[in-house]
Chimera marker file (.cmm) of the C-alpha trace (Angstrom):
<marker_set name="trace">
<marker id="1" x="0.204" y="0.000" z="-0.018" r="1" g="1" b="0" radius="0.5"/>
<marker id="2" x="1.314" y="3.311" z="-0.862" r="1" g="1" b="0" radius="0.5"/>
<marker id="3" x="2.761" y="5.197" z="2.273" r="1" g="1" b="0" radius="0.5"/>
<marker id="4" x="1.050" y="8.566" z="1.481" r="1" g="1" b="0" radius="0.5"/>
<marker id="5" x="-2.356" y="6.799" z="1.549" r="1" g="1" b="0" radius="0.5"/>
<marker id="6" x="-1.643" y="5.494" z="4.991" r="1" g="1" b="0" radius="0.5"/>
<marker id="7" x="-0.581" y="8.628" z="6.226" r="1" g="1" b="0" radius="0.5"/>
<marker id="8" x="-3.627" y="10.781" z="4.813" r="1" g="1" b="0" radius="0.5"/>
<marker id="9" x="-5.971" y="7.996" z="5.478" r="1" g="1" b="0" radius="0.5"/>
<marker id="10" x="-4.912" y="7.663" z="9.326" r="1" g="1" b="0" radius="0.5"/>
<marker id="11" x="-4.682" y="11.510" z="9.724" r="1" g="1" b="0" radius="0.5"/>
<marker id="12" x="-8.221" y="11.971" z="8.325" r="1" g="1" b="0" radius="0.5"/>
<marker id="13" x="-9.486" y="9.088" z="10.407" r="1" g="1" b="0" radius="0.5"/>
<marker id="14" x="-8.011" y="10.822" z="13.314" r="1" g="1" b="0" radius="0.5"/>
<marker id="15" x="-9.612" y="14.215" z="12.721" r="1" g="1" b="0" radius="0.5"/>
<marker id="16" x="-13.079" y="12.133" z="12.216" r="1" g="1" b="0" radius="0.5"/>
<marker id="17" x="-12.655" y="10.422" z="15.855" r="1" g="1" b="0" radius="0.5"/>
<marker id="18" x="-11.558" y="13.663" z="17.303" r="1" g="1" b="0" radius="0.5"/>
<marker id="19" x="-14.794" y="15.324" z="16.167" r="1" g="1" b="0" radius="0.5"/>
<marker id="20" x="-16.678" y="12.472" z="17.540" r="1" g="1" b="0" radius="0.5"/>
<marker id="21" x="-15.069" y="12.958" z="20.993" r="1" g="1" b="0" radius="0.5"/>
<marker id="22" x="-15.905" y="16.617" z="20.859" r="1" g="1" b="0" radius="0.5"/>
<marker id="23" x="-19.453" y="15.714" z="19.883" r="1" g="1" b="0" radius="0.5"/>
<marker id="24" x="-19.546" y="13.262" z="22.638" r="1" g="1" b="0" radius="0.5"/>
<marker id="25" x="-18.310" y="15.695" z="25.242" r="1" g="1" b="0" radius="0.5"/>
<marker id="26" x="-20.498" y="18.639" z="24.274" r="1" g="1" b="0" radius="0.5"/>
<marker id="27" x="-23.979" y="16.884" z="23.776" r="1" g="1" b="0" radius="0.5"/>
<marker id="28" x="-26.350" y="14.671" z="25.937" r="1" g="1" b="0" radius="0.5"/>
<marker id="29" x="-27.065" y="11.350" z="25.070" r="1" g="1" b="0" radius="0.5"/>
<marker id="30" x="-30.652" y="12.655" z="23.966" r="1" g="1" b="0" radius="0.5"/>
<marker id="31" x="-28.908" y="15.196" z="21.503" r="1" g="1" b="0" radius="0.5"/>
<marker id="32" x="-26.479" y="12.729" z="19.947" r="1" g="1" b="0" radius="0.5"/>
<marker id="33" x="-26.923" y="12.083" z="16.405" r="1" g="1" b="0" radius="0.5"/>
<marker id="34" x="-29.267" y="8.502" z="16.187" r="1" g="1" b="0" radius="0.5"/>
<marker id="35" x="-26.159" y="6.777" z="14.410" r="1" g="1" b="0" radius="0.5"/>
<marker id="36" x="-23.637" y="7.341" z="17.215" r="1" g="1" b="0" radius="0.5"/>
<marker id="37" x="-23.780" y="4.369" z="19.933" r="1" g="1" b="0" radius="0.5"/>
<marker id="38" x="-24.857" y="6.167" z="23.531" r="1" g="1" b="0" radius="0.5"/>
<marker id="39" x="-27.961" y="7.692" z="21.745" r="1" g="1" b="0" radius="0.5"/>
<marker id="40" x="-30.849" y="7.611" z="24.263" r="1" g="1" b="0" radius="0.5"/>
<marker id="41" x="-33.879" y="9.849" z="23.622" r="1" g="1" b="0" radius="0.5"/>
<marker id="42" x="-34.736" y="12.062" z="26.295" r="1" g="1" b="0" radius="0.5"/>
<marker id="43" x="-31.491" y="11.275" z="28.286" r="1" g="1" b="0" radius="0.5"/>
<marker id="44" x="-29.442" y="14.234" z="29.721" r="1" g="1" b="0" radius="0.5"/>
<marker id="45" x="-26.236" y="12.011" z="30.404" r="1" g="1" b="0" radius="0.5"/>
<marker id="46" x="-23.068" y="12.801" z="28.852" r="1" g="1" b="0" radius="0.5"/>
<marker id="47" x="-21.017" y="9.899" z="27.682" r="1" g="1" b="0" radius="0.5"/>
<marker id="48" x="-17.437" y="10.922" z="28.984" r="1" g="1" b="0" radius="0.5"/>
<marker id="49" x="-15.915" y="7.365" z="28.148" r="1" g="1" b="0" radius="0.5"/>
<marker id="50" x="-17.277" y="7.144" z="24.666" r="1" g="1" b="0" radius="0.5"/>
<marker id="51" x="-15.694" y="10.582" z="24.101" r="1" g="1" b="0" radius="0.5"/>
<marker id="52" x="-12.427" y="9.668" z="25.937" r="1" g="1" b="0" radius="0.5"/>
<marker id="53" x="-12.017" y="6.324" z="23.871" r="1" g="1" b="0" radius="0.5"/>
<marker id="54" x="-12.719" y="8.370" z="20.416" r="1" g="1" b="0" radius="0.5"/>
<marker id="55" x="-10.160" y="10.942" z="21.718" r="1" g="1" b="0" radius="0.5"/>
<marker id="56" x="-7.584" y="8.163" z="22.508" r="1" g="1" b="0" radius="0.5"/>
<marker id="57" x="-8.311" y="6.475" z="19.200" r="1" g="1" b="0" radius="0.5"/>
<marker id="58" x="-7.618" y="9.727" z="17.488" r="1" g="1" b="0" radius="0.5"/>
<marker id="59" x="-4.159" y="10.027" z="19.055" r="1" g="1" b="0" radius="0.5"/>
<marker id="60" x="-3.223" y="6.761" z="18.198" r="1" g="1" b="0" radius="0.5"/>
<marker id="61" x="-4.242" y="7.623" z="14.585" r="1" g="1" b="0" radius="0.5"/>
<marker id="62" x="-2.066" y="10.794" z="14.546" r="1" g="1" b="0" radius="0.5"/>
<marker id="63" x="0.962" y="9.116" z="16.117" r="1" g="1" b="0" radius="0.5"/>
<marker id="64" x="0.700" y="6.416" z="13.252" r="1" g="1" b="0" radius="0.5"/>
<marker id="65" x="0.414" y="8.944" z="10.825" r="1" g="1" b="0" radius="0.5"/>
<marker id="66" x="3.478" y="10.808" z="12.267" r="1" g="1" b="0" radius="0.5"/>
<marker id="67" x="5.699" y="7.650" z="12.503" r="1" g="1" b="0" radius="0.5"/>
<marker id="68" x="4.594" y="6.481" z="8.851" r="1" g="1" b="0" radius="0.5"/>
<marker id="69" x="5.580" y="10.097" z="7.226" r="1" g="1" b="0" radius="0.5"/>
<marker id="70" x="8.897" y="10.066" z="8.666" r="1" g="1" b="0" radius="0.5"/>
<marker id="71" x="9.896" y="6.486" z="7.569" r="1" g="1" b="0" radius="0.5"/>
<marker id="72" x="12.544" y="6.297" z="5.125" r="1" g="1" b="0" radius="0.5"/>
<marker id="73" x="11.885" y="4.461" z="1.798" r="1" g="1" b="0" radius="0.5"/>
<marker id="74" x="13.616" y="1.047" z="1.434" r="1" g="1" b="0" radius="0.5"/>
<marker id="75" x="14.087" y="1.884" z="-2.427" r="1" g="1" b="0" radius="0.5"/>
<link id1="1" id2="2" r="1" g="1" b="0" radius="0.2"/>
<link id1="2" id2="3" r="1" g="1" b="0" radius="0.2"/>
<link id1="3" id2="4" r="1" g="1" b="0" radius="0.2"/>
<link id1="4" id2="5" r="1" g="1" b="0" radius="0.2"/>
<link id1="5" id2="6" r="1" g="1" b="0" radius="0.2"/>
<link id1="6" id2="7" r="1" g="1" b="0" radius="0.2"/>
<link id1="7" id2="8" r="1" g="1" b="0" radius="0.2"/>
<link id1="8" id2="9" r="1" g="1" b="0" radius="0.2"/>
<link id1="9" id2="10" r="1" g="1" b="0" radius="0.2"/>
<link id1="10" id2="11" r="1" g="1" b="0" radius="0.2"/>
<link id1="11" id2="12" r="1" g="1" b="0" radius="0.2"/>
<link id1="12" id2="13" r="1" g="1" b="0" radius="0.2"/>
<link id1="13" id2="14" r="1" g="1" b="0" radius="0.2"/>
<link id1="14" id2="15" r="1" g="1" b="0" radius="0.2"/>
<link id1="15" id2="16" r="1" g="1" b="0" radius="0.2"/>
<link id1="16" id2="17" r="1" g="1" b="0" radius="0.2"/>
<link id1="17" id2="18" r="1" g="1" b="0" radius="0.2"/>
<link id1="18" id2="19" r="1" g="1" b="0" radius="0.2"/>
<link id1="19" id2="20" r="1" g="1" b="0" radius="0.2"/>
<link id1="20" id2="21" r="1" g="1" b="0" radius="0.2"/>
<link id1="21" id2="22" r="1" g="1" b="0" radius="0.2"/>
<link id1="22" id2="23" r="1" g="1" b="0" radius="0.2"/>
<link id1="23" id2="24" r="1" g="1" b="0" radius="0.2"/>
<link id1="24" id2="25" r="1" g="1" b="0" radius="0.2"/>
<link id1="25" id2="26" r="1" g="1" b="0" radius="0.2"/>
<link id1="26" id2="27" r="1" g="1" b="0" radius="0.2"/>
<link id1="27" id2="28" r="1" g="1" b="0" radius="0.2"/>
<link id1="28" id2="29" r="1" g="1" b="0" radius="0.2"/>
<link id1="29" id2="30" r="1" g="1" b="0" radius="0.2"/>
<link id1="30" id2="31" r="1" g="1" b="0" radius="0.2"/>
<link id1="31" id2="32" r="1" g="1" b="0" radius="0.2"/>
<link id1="32" id2="33" r="1" g="1" b="0" radius="0.2"/>
<link id1="33" id2="34" r="1" g="1" b="0" radius="0.2"/>
<link id1="34" id2="35" r="1" g="1" b="0" radius="0.2"/>
<link id1="35" id2="36" r="1" g="1" b="0" radius="0.2"/>
<link id1="36" id2="37" r="1" g="1" b="0" radius="0.2"/>
<link id1="37" id2="38" r="1" g="1" b="0" radius="0.2"/>
<link id1="38" id2="39" r="1" g="1" b="0" radius="0.2"/>
<link id1="39" id2="40" r="1" g="1" b="0" radius="0.2"/>
<link id1="40" id2="41" r="1" g="1" b="0" radius="0.2"/>
<link id1="41" id2="42" r="1" g="1" b="0" radius="0.2"/>
<link id1="42" id2="43" r="1" g="1" b="0" radius="0.2"/>
<link id1="43" id2="44" r="1" g="1" b="0" radius="0.2"/>
<link id1="44" id2="45" r="1" g="1" b="0" radius="0.2"/>
<link id1="45" id2="46" r="1" g="1" b="0" radius="0.2"/>
<link id1="46" id2="47" r="1" g="1" b="0" radius="0.2"/>
<link id1="47" id2="48" r="1" g="1" b="0" radius="0.2"/>
<link id1="48" id2="49" r="1" g="1" b="0" radius="0.2"/>
<link id1="49" id2="50" r="1" g="1" b="0" radius="0.2"/>
<link id1="50" id2="51" r="1" g="1" b="0" radius="0.2"/>
<link id1="51" id2="52" r="1" g="1" b="0" radius="0.2"/>
<link id1="52" id2="53" r="1" g="1" b="0" radius="0.2"/>
<link id1="53" id2="54" r="1" g="1" b="0" radius="0.2"/>
<link id1="54" id2="55" r="1" g="1" b="0" radius="0.2"/>
<link id1="55" id2="56" r="1" g="1" b="0" radius="0.2"/>
<link id1="56" id2="57" r="1" g="1" b="0" radius="0.2"/>
<link id1="57" id2="58" r="1" g="1" b="0" radius="0.2"/>
<link id1="58" id2="59" r="1" g="1" b="0" radius="0.2"/>
<link id1="59" id2="60" r="1" g="1" b="0" radius="0.2"/>
<link id1="60" id2="61" r="1" g="1" b="0" radius="0.2"/>
<link id1="61" id2="62" r="1" g="1" b="0" radius="0.2"/>
<link id1="62" id2="63" r="1" g="1" b="0" radius="0.2"/>
<link id1="63" id2="64" r="1" g="1" b="0" radius="0.2"/>
<link id1="64" id2="65" r="1" g="1" b="0" radius="0.2"/>
<link id1="65" id2="66" r="1" g="1" b="0" radius="0.2"/>
<link id1="66" id2="67" r="1" g="1" b="0" radius="0.2"/>
<link id1="67" id2="68" r="1" g="1" b="0" radius="0.2"/>
<link id1="68" id2="69" r="1" g="1" b="0" radius="0.2"/>
<link id1="69" id2="70" r="1" g="1" b="0" radius="0.2"/>
<link id1="70" id2="71" r="1" g="1" b="0" radius="0.2"/>
<link id1="71" id2="72" r="1" g="1" b="0" radius="0.2"/>
<link id1="72" id2="73" r="1" g="1" b="0" radius="0.2"/>
<link id1="73" id2="74" r="1" g="1" b="0" radius="0.2"/>
<link id1="74" id2="75" r="1" g="1" b="0" radius="0.2"/>
</marker_set>
């Protein structure tokens, strides 16, 4: 697989998961989009652990992209 595809793909996924973390931390369960896990109609609970998991996953993806972007080509 092309190195640029891995770097840009993982950075894009990192941004998406960072957005999900922001959504989980800023909206109650009743205000979440219905396609996100943790949605519960009428609930005022914040899903801190869902947001933390999304944030950690985003950091892992950013670190992966960083290390892959600095890797020397074997050619």
